[in-house]
N, C-alpha and C positions, 0 to 999 in steps of 0.2 A: 788581155794579154800583156805581162810587165815591158815598160819601156826600156829601150835599149840603152844602156850608160855612155855618158857623152866620151867620145873616143880620146878626147883632149883626157879627159880623168883616166882612162888607161893609160895612156903616154906615162901622166905623172906617176904611177904605181908600176909601173910595169917590169919594175926590179924586185919587185916584193909583193907578187901575187902569185897567188896557187890556184889551185881549182875552187878551194871554200876558204882558204886564208889570206886575208891583205896585211903588212906591217904598213904602220906612218911611218914616213919616212920623216928626218928632221925637218922641221918647217912645213909640213903636211897637214890639213886638215883633218879632224877625226870625220867630219860630216861627208867630206868628198869620198872618202874611203865606204862611208856608212851605203852612198847611194852608187858608187860601184861592187859591194859586194853579192852574190847571190842570196837567193832566202836561206837561212840557217847558217850564213856563213860564219867567220870570224875575223874580230880586226883583232890585232896586236899592236899593243903601246907599248915601245920602248922610253926607257925612265926619262922623264921631262915633265913639264908643265904646261897645259892647254887652257886657253880662254876663249870656248866658244859653247852655245847652246846647241845642243843635241836634241832632235825629234825624231824617234824612233817608231816608224810605221810600219814596219816589217820582224818576222824573227830574224834577231843578230845577236853575236855576242861581242862584247867589248870587255878583251882581257888585257890586263898588264902584263909584259911577259917576264917582272918580276914582281912579286907582291910588295906595296908601300912606295914604290917610285916611281909612280903616275898621281900627278895632280890635276884636278879639272877644277878650273874657275868660272864666276862668270865673265861673259864678252863683256870687253872693256867697252863698246859702242855702243851697245843697245841695252835698255832696261828691262833684262829679262826677268822672267815670272822664277824659272829654276834654272839650274846647270841641264838635266837631262828630262826630256818628257816621254812619258812612255805611252803607247798608244797600239800597243799590236801585244799577242800573244807569243810566246816563245823567245823573251827579251832575257838577254843574260849579262851580267857587270860582275867582273873579277878581278879583285886586287888593285882596288881604286881607291886613290884619297880625293874627297870632295870636300870645298871650302867655298861656302856660300853664303852670298849675301847680295839684298834685293830691296828694291824701293816696292815694288809690286804691294798691293793691297791685297789680292788675290792670290793662290797658287803659290805663296810664298815657302819652297821648300827648295831643297837640294835636288831630289829627285820627286817626280810627281809620277803618278802611274794611274790613268783612268780608265776603267773596265778593260783591262789587259789583263798577262800573265807576265810576273816581273820575277828576276830571281836573281837576288843578291851573294855573291859569295868573298868573305875576308875584304869586304869594304869600308873604309872610315870615313863619315860622315858628320860635318857640321854645319849649322846655318847660323853667321850673328843677326839675322835680320828674320828669322821663323822657325819651322822644324825642320829637320834634318831630311826626313822622308815623309811623306804623304801618299796614300792609298785610297783610290775612291772607286768602289765595285772591282769587279773581275777577281783576279788570285796573287797571291805574293808568297815568298819564301823567302826568308835570309837566311844564310848559315854563317857563324863566325863573324859576324860584321859588330861595330861599334858605333853605335850614334851618340855625339858626347857634344856639351859645351855650346849646345843652341839655344837660341832668345827663346824660342817656344817649349817643345815638345823633341822628344827623340824621335820618336814615330808616332805619328797620326793617321786613324784607319777608320774610313769610313764608309759602312754598308759592304765591306769586302765579304764574298764568298766563304775564302778563307787564306787565313795569315798564318803560316808557321814561320816562328820564329826558334832557329836552334844555335846553340852555345852563342848567343848576344850579348853585348852589353849595352846598357842605358846609364847614360853617365853624366853627372855634372850639368842638365840641362836645368833650365830657367823654368819650364811647366813640370810637366809628367815625364818620367823617363817614355812609358808607352803610354798611350790613347785609344780608347776601342770606342767607335759613336757610331748611332744608326744603326745599329743588328749587324755591326761588324762580328766576324766570327773567328777567333785569333787560339792558337795554340803555342805555348812558352816552353821550351825544353832545356834545362841546365842553363839559364840565362840569367844575367847579373844585375839590380837595379840599382845604381847608388849615386847620393850626394845629387838626387834632382830635388829641384825646390818646391816644385807640387808634389804629386804621389808616386812610387818607383812604378806602379799600374793604375789606371782608373778605365775604368768599364761603366758607359754610360750605355742604358737601352741595348746592350751588346752581352755576348758569350765569351767567356775566355776559361782557359784549362793552362795550368801552373803546374809546371813537374819540374823537379829539383833545382830550383831557382833559389837567388841569394838576393834578397829583398833589405837592405839595410840603410840607416842613414839619410833617409829621404825625409824633407821638413815636414810637408804637412800628414805624411804618413808612409805605411807601406803598400797597400792596395785599398780602394776603396771602389764600390758597386752601385750605381745610381740608378734610380729609377727600376725600368723594367728588364735587368740584368741576371744572368745566369754567370754566376762564378764556382770554378771548381780548383780547389787548392786541399782538401783535405786529404793527410793521407799519402802525400805525391812529393816526398822527401825535401818539403821544402824550408829555407831557414830564413826566417822573419823576425827583424827586431821590434814591431810595433803590431798592436790587435789590427785586424781585418776590419774594416769600415763596411758593413753592407746592409744593404735596404733603406740607404739614404737615399732621400726626399732631393731634389734641385735645389 
């Protein structure tokens, strides 16, 4: 049985709580609201900036009341590896901006999902120290998100059963726009890969299907398939400015 929420937390949010929805009041903590929310509940964030690490261990939606008005940054007191760590199925993030930086040697991501089910909608993420998003195992879905200006990759997928990218942008990252590794299975629909220092899309021992994508001006090349990889590009309406590199060795 799930533990009862701290009564003090209920008092803090009593003016902003419905059966399934909690609005974080000015000065409140998102993690406190997560602890109070029911399974499958929704946390609403008004315009503002928050500095804290969120560890999500049960289904919940965190949504900006107005898209592109909420910014999440790392905690100022703890050397956290990521801003949001997802450890559950049924986690959804909507309309959030994330600006990540960390000295962590491992899991240096703005958002990291481990063997879970993550969905992100209209989010804008950057990491000045690592990759914007990392997914290891589980499933993930991204719709109308932008992964930009990160020190490493826009999105790094490791051994995930299925990752769906729909109308997303992978822009000006110092590594690859998107990187699929170790058996990842990914599908990219109407995505844009531009200005990355690595490849627009790099597939290593994984599989990827790309449809109606624009892949331009990536320094190392448009798309590469390395090792035991499956890449489906032909006849899918893609616009690519450089030859695809397939059947490459490490």
